[in-house]
C-alpha positions in Angstrom: 100.8 163.9 175.0 97.5 164.7 176.8 94.6 162.2 176.9 92.7 164.5 174.6 95.6 164.6 172.1 95.9 160.8 172.3 92.2 160.3 171.6 92.4 162.7 168.6 95.5 160.8 167.3 93.9 157.4 167.6 90.7 158.5 166.0 92.6 160.2 163.2 94.7 157.1 162.5 91.5 155.0 162.5 89.6 157.1 160.1 92.6 157.8 157.8 93.7 154.2 157.5 90.1 153.0 157.1 89.4 155.4 154.2 92.9 154.9 152.6 92.6 151.1 152.9 89.1 151.1 151.4 90.3 152.9 148.3 93.5 150.7 148.1 91.3 147.6 148.3 89.0 148.8 145.6 91.9 149.5 143.3 94.1 146.5 144.1 91.7 143.9 145.4 92.7 141.7 148.4 96.0 140.4 147.1 98.2 143.4 148.1 96.3 144.7 151.1 98.8 143.8 153.9 101.6 145.5 152.1 99.6 148.6 151.3 98.5 148.8 154.9 102.1 148.6 156.2 103.1 151.8 154.5 99.8 153.6 155.2 99.8 152.4 158.8 103.4 153.6 159.4 102.5 157.0 158.0 99.4 157.2 160.1 101.4 156.6 163.3 103.8 159.4 162.4 101.4 162.1 161.2 98.7 161.5 163.9 100.9 160.7 166.9 103.9 162.9 166.0 102.2 165.8 164.1 105.0 168.3 164.8 107.8 166.0 163.7 109.7 167.0 160.5 108.9 163.6 159.0 105.2 164.3 159.4 105.1 167.6 157.4 102.8 167.5 154.4 105.7 167.6 151.8 107.5 164.8 153.6 104.4 162.7 153.7 103.3 163.1 150.1 106.7 163.7 148.5 108.3 160.9 150.5 105.8 158.4 149.3 105.8 159.6 145.7 109.6 159.4 145.2 109.7 156.1 147.1 107.0 154.6 144.8 109.0 155.9 141.8 112.2 154.2 143.2 110.4 151.0 143.9 108.6 150.7 140.5 111.9 151.6 138.7 113.8 148.9 140.7 111.1 146.3 139.9 111.3 147.2 136.2 115.0 147.6 135.8 116.8 145.4 138.3 116.8 141.6 137.6 115.6 139.5 140.5 113.1 140.4 143.2 115.5 140.1 146.1 118.0 142.4 144.5 115.4 144.9 143.3 113.8 145.0 146.8 117.2 145.5 148.4 118.1 148.4 146.0 114.6 150.0 146.3 115.1 151.2 149.9 118.4 153.0 149.5 117.2 154.4 146.2 114.1 155.7 148.0 116.3 157.2 150.7 118.5 158.9 148.1 115.5 160.4 146.4 113.9 161.5 149.6 117.2 163.1 150.6 117.6 164.9 147.2 114.0 166.2 147.3 114.1 167.0 151.0 111.1 164.9 151.8 112.3 162.2 154.2 109.4 160.1 155.4 110.5 156.7 156.8 107.4 154.8 155.7 108.6 155.5 152.1 110.8 152.5 152.5 107.7 150.3 152.8 106.2 152.0 149.8 109.4 151.3 147.7 109.4 147.7 148.7 105.7 147.3 148.1 106.3 148.3 144.4 108.7 145.4 144.1 107.1 142.6 146.2 103.5 143.7 146.0 102.4 141.0 143.6 100.7 141.0 140.2 98.1 143.7 140.9 100.8 146.2 142.0 103.1 145.2 139.2 100.3 145.6 136.6 100.0 149.2 137.6 103.6 150.0 136.7 104.3 153.7 137.2 100.6 154.3 137.8 101.2 152.8 141.2 102.7 156.2 142.1 99.3 157.9 141.7 97.0 155.0 142.4 97.1 154.1 145.3 100.2 155.9 146.7 99.4 159.5 146.0 95.7 159.0 146.8 96.5 157.3 150.1 98.9 160.1 151.1 96.4 162.8 150.2 93.7 160.9 152.2 95.9 160.7 155.3 97.0 164.3 154.9 93.3 165.5 154.5 92.2 163.6 157.6 95.3 164.8 159.6 94.4 168.4 158.7 90.8 167.9 159.6 91.6 166.2 162.9 94.2 168.9 163.7 91.4 171.4 164.1 90.4 169.6 167.3 94.0 169.7 168.8 95.0 172.4 171.3 97.9 173.3 169.0 97.2 172.8 165.3 100.5 171.7 163.7 99.3 173.0 160.3 98.5 176.5 161.7 101.9 176.7 163.4 103.7 176.0 160.2 101.7 178.6 158.3 102.6 181.2 160.9 106.3 180.3 160.4 106.7 178.9 163.9 109.4 176.3 164.2 111.2 177.4 161.1 114.5 176.4 162.7 113.6 172.7 162.2 112.2 172.9 158.7 115.0 170.9 157.2 115.2 167.4 158.8 118.5 166.8 157.0 120.3 169.6 158.8 119.4 168.5 162.3 
């Protein structure tokens, strides 16, 4: 990674996590902030520092978080005991990401957040999928797409042109 690419990545991660964290904090207040930041931060590292990785693709980012949030909320609501629910949420998220072809490792943190995120997260129920998970993913993706215009090689333009199609399915690699 060139120095220019590194600076672009760092600036993108800063702006993306700042904006996403601001909205999460406004929605959930301070109680759940460290957990929300864990998932958002992990996604920021991937999409800004490894923009050409299969796990950094738009569908993987957004879809991975959405299905993982669904898995986590479902486990919280259906599985008795927080420890068991948290333990089941990760493989459930992995299974859904596999089935929907949207593997995004930070989805594991999203799934667990739905279980151990506290009263503010639990009060959202399935709305957690949209607020803050979907909104955070869209914020990160929007910032990543904007920042990519400053890169020497824009990962979003390359994908639109069909370049790199041989690695479109992370599950077949």
